[in-house]
KOLSEDREN-715061 format. One record per residue: residue number from 0; z, x, y of N, C-alpha, C in turn. Coordinates in nm, 4 decimals. Example, Ala and Ser with C-alpha at 12.3 -4.5 7.8 and 13.67 -1.06 7.14 Angstrom:
KOLSEDREN-715061
0,0.7800,1.3190,-0.5690,0.7800,1.2300,-0.4500,0.7800,1.3200,-0.3300
1,0.7080,1.2850,-0.2250,0.7140,1.3670,-0.1060,0.7870,1.2900,0.0030
***
This chain:
KOLSEDREN-715061
0,5.1748,1.7781,4.7551,5.2811,1.8246,4.8413,5.2591,1.7635,4.9838
1,5.3570,1.7114,5.0359,5.3517,1.6454,5.1676,5.3242,1.7432,5.2812
2,5.2790,1.6903,5.3956,5.2563,1.7753,5.5153,5.3890,1.8476,5.5513
3,5.5026,1.7676,5.5446,5.6261,1.8250,5.5748,5.6622,1.9451,5.4870
4,5.6418,1.9255,5.3540,5.6699,2.0344,5.2568,5.5765,2.1611,5.2835
5,5.4562,2.1349,5.3170,5.3647,2.2407,5.3375,5.3981,2.3184,5.4684
6,5.4332,2.2501,5.5715,5.4724,2.3198,5.6995,5.5968,2.3955,5.6704
7,5.6962,2.3331,5.6038,5.8213,2.4093,5.5759,5.7989,2.5379,5.4988
8,5.7127,2.5199,5.4002,5.6814,2.6422,5.3158,5.6174,2.7547,5.3970
9,5.5288,2.7156,5.5002,5.4662,2.8262,5.5794,5.5737,2.8844,5.6740
10,5.6562,2.7973,5.7310,5.7637,2.8495,5.8180,5.8599,2.9402,5.7427
11,5.9028,2.8896,5.6303,5.9933,2.9641,5.5391,5.9393,3.1030,5.4995
12,5.8061,3.1033,5.4703,5.7392,3.2304,5.4406,5.7438,3.3220,5.5597
13,5.7162,3.2693,5.6766,5.7151,3.3487,5.8016,5.8608,3.4031,5.8233
14,5.9609,3.3295,5.7966,6.0986,3.3670,5.8259,6.1617,3.4533,5.7084
15,6.0808,3.4679,5.5978,6.1288,3.5325,5.4723,6.2573,3.4704,5.4168
16,6.2448,3.3329,5.4152,6.3499,3.2435,5.3595,6.2934,3.1587,5.2540
17,6.3800,3.0975,5.1788,6.3456,2.9899,5.0806,6.3160,2.8643,5.1615
18,6.2223,2.7788,5.1081,6.2079,2.6534,5.1869,6.3339,2.5642,5.1988
19,6.4212,2.5850,5.1000,6.5463,2.5064,5.1073,6.6400,2.5546,5.2199
20,6.6093,2.6724,5.2685,6.6916,2.7190,5.3827,6.6423,2.6687,5.5158
21,6.5326,2.6056,5.5171,6.4773,2.5507,5.6452,6.4950,2.4012,5.6506
22,6.5754,2.3640,5.7547,6.6028,2.2146,5.7735,6.5223,2.1669,5.8928
23,6.5037,2.0313,5.8948,6.4200,1.9802,6.0126,6.4855,2.0104,6.1438
24,6.6252,2.0258,6.1418,6.6931,2.0569,6.2716,6.6834,2.2006,6.3104
25,6.6389,2.2907,6.2223,6.6368,2.4350,6.2540,6.5295,2.4594,6.3659
26,6.5818,2.5477,6.4546,6.4829,2.6020,6.5555,6.4214,2.7290,6.5019
27,6.3098,2.7672,6.5561,6.2461,2.8917,6.5083,6.3386,3.0023,6.5354
28,6.4089,2.9950,6.6447,6.5119,3.1001,6.6802,6.6146,3.1085,6.5756
29,6.6647,2.9909,6.5273,6.7729,2.9890,6.4225,6.7239,3.0585,6.3002
30,6.5934,3.0487,6.2766,6.5323,3.0990,6.1559,6.4887,3.2505,6.1653
31,6.5075,3.2984,6.2872,6.4796,3.4398,6.3120,6.3263,3.4680,6.3345
32,6.2508,3.3594,6.3728,6.1170,3.3751,6.4025,6.0926,3.4106,6.5444
33,6.0361,3.5237,6.5779,6.0058,3.5628,6.7128,5.8709,3.5101,6.7653
34,5.8313,3.5523,6.8834,5.7021,3.4897,6.9343,5.5836,3.5355,6.8515
35,5.5845,3.6558,6.8073,5.4709,3.6936,6.7125,5.4705,3.6138,6.5853
36,5.5841,3.5888,6.5262,5.6025,3.5086,6.4051,5.5590,3.3671,6.4399
37,5.5901,3.3116,6.5496,5.5445,3.1813,6.5886,5.3940,3.1726,6.5872
38,5.3386,3.2707,6.6512,5.1841,3.2680,6.6619,5.1235,3.2812,6.5183
39,5.1781,3.3654,6.4360,5.1333,3.3777,6.3009,5.1519,3.2505,6.2203
40,5.2681,3.1767,6.2422,5.2903,3.0511,6.1802,5.1840,2.9459,6.2218
41,5.1629,2.9416,6.3507,5.0554,2.8448,6.4100,4.9198,2.8693,6.3499
42,4.8822,2.9990,6.3357,4.7536,3.0254,6.2723,4.7513,2.9872,6.1225
43,4.8707,3.0105,6.0561,4.8698,2.9751,5.9139,4.8689,2.8221,5.9000
44,4.9301,2.7473,5.9835,4.9278,2.6036,5.9752,4.7913,2.5567,6.0182
45,4.7236,2.6137,6.1171,4.5880,2.5697,6.1455,4.4940,2.5841,6.0298
46,4.5026,2.6983,5.9548,4.4210,2.7253,5.8491,4.4566,2.6323,5.7242
47,4.5801,2.6149,5.7016,4.6194,2.5235,5.5885,4.5622,2.3799,5.6060
48,4.5669,2.3306,5.7314,4.5372,2.1859,5.7543,4.3947,2.1697,5.8178
49,4.3258,2.2842,5.8492,4.1948,2.2763,5.9107,4.2032,2.1973,6.0418
50,4.3069,2.2328,6.1296,4.3164,2.1714,6.2550,4.3333,2.2732,6.3665
51,4.3250,2.2335,6.4910,4.3476,2.3149,6.6008,4.4700,2.2694,6.6755
52,4.5728,2.3568,6.6910,4.6951,2.3184,6.7563,4.6873,2.3581,6.8992
53,4.7092,2.2581,6.9840,4.7049,2.2885,7.1391,4.8238,2.3730,7.1787
54,4.8091,2.4991,7.1506,4.9250,2.5874,7.1739,4.8717,2.7133,7.2462
55,4.9372,2.7434,7.3564,4.8955,2.8715,7.4247,5.0090,2.9759,7.4115
56,4.9664,3.0811,7.3284,5.0707,3.1827,7.3064,5.1261,3.2508,7.4221
57,5.0382,3.2548,7.5336,5.0877,3.3205,7.6556,5.1749,3.2365,7.7382
58,5.1674,3.1024,7.7167,5.2588,3.0082,7.7879,5.3080,2.9064,7.7020
59,5.3969,2.9516,7.5980,5.4388,2.8488,7.4952,5.4987,2.7229,7.5567
60,5.5748,2.7291,7.6688,5.6397,2.6190,7.7217,5.5469,2.5292,7.7901
61,5.4285,2.5684,7.8220,5.3256,2.4931,7.8941,5.2339,2.4174,7.7940
62,5.2602,2.4347,7.6631,5.1657,2.3738,7.5612,5.2005,2.2297,7.5466
63,5.0986,2.1516,7.4971,5.1232,2.0186,7.4671,5.1787,1.9862,7.3255
64,5.2210,2.1008,7.2713,5.2711,2.0992,7.1315,5.4180,2.1316,7.1319
65,5.4978,2.0469,7.0806,5.6492,2.0613,7.0805,5.6909,2.1535,6.9668
66,5.7435,2.2709,7.0034,5.7958,2.3630,6.8953,5.9468,2.3800,6.9045
67,6.0175,2.2744,6.9553,6.1597,2.2856,6.9751,6.2427,2.2971,6.8461
68,6.1856,2.2399,6.7414,6.2569,2.2505,6.6090,6.1471,2.2168,6.4998
69,6.1902,2.2380,6.3750,6.0971,2.2196,6.2655,6.0523,2.0742,6.2549
70,6.1377,1.9827,6.2797,6.0972,1.8332,6.2723,5.9887,1.8086,6.3831
71,6.0084,1.8654,6.4979,5.9060,1.8414,6.6060,5.7752,1.9028,6.5717
72,5.7744,2.0209,6.5099,5.6538,2.0864,6.4553,5.5789,1.9993,6.3589
73,5.6624,1.9523,6.2620,5.6083,1.8609,6.1509,5.5418,1.7373,6.2156
74,5.6128,1.6777,6.3035,5.5620,1.5500,6.3722,5.4286,1.5865,6.4407
75,5.4257,1.6909,6.5030,5.3028,1.7285,6.5781,5.1865,1.7518,6.4817
76,5.2144,1.8186,6.3668,5.1129,1.8485,6.2689,5.0640,1.7191,6.2080
77,5.1594,1.6245,6.1807,5.1227,1.5024,6.1166,5.0281,1.4156,6.2084
78,5.0546,1.4212,6.3368,4.9758,1.3542,6.4441,4.8325,1.4087,6.4409
79,4.8293,1.5475,6.4519,4.6953,1.6117,6.4515,4.6201,1.5843,6.3286
80,4.6789,1.5884,6.2160,4.6046,1.5609,6.0849,4.5626,1.4195,6.0817
81,4.6377,1.3190,6.1313,4.5983,1.1785,6.1242,4.4818,1.1532,6.2313
82,4.4898,1.2200,6.3408,4.3784,1.2102,6.4441,4.2441,1.2634,6.3838
83,4.2568,1.3673,6.3033,4.1373,1.4314,6.2440,4.0741,1.3433,6.1356
84,4.1571,1.2739,6.0684,4.1041,1.1862,5.9515,4.0072,1.0854,5.9996
***
């Protein structure tokens, strides 16, 4: 399963949706994921990939991690995974 598929599966699970309902253009807001859901998604992704995401839950807009949409999240995860390798 690709990084993209795994991230989408985690986000879909958090949004109580099917992975097919999550598109790269979807924002977390579109998917009904609130700030708590975002934090839970970040934790789940960190565990899945054994990475640390530079994300501050108290200041999400100040983070070095782009959460503007699903594609941006996937790109960020792919970068972190490749840096770890």
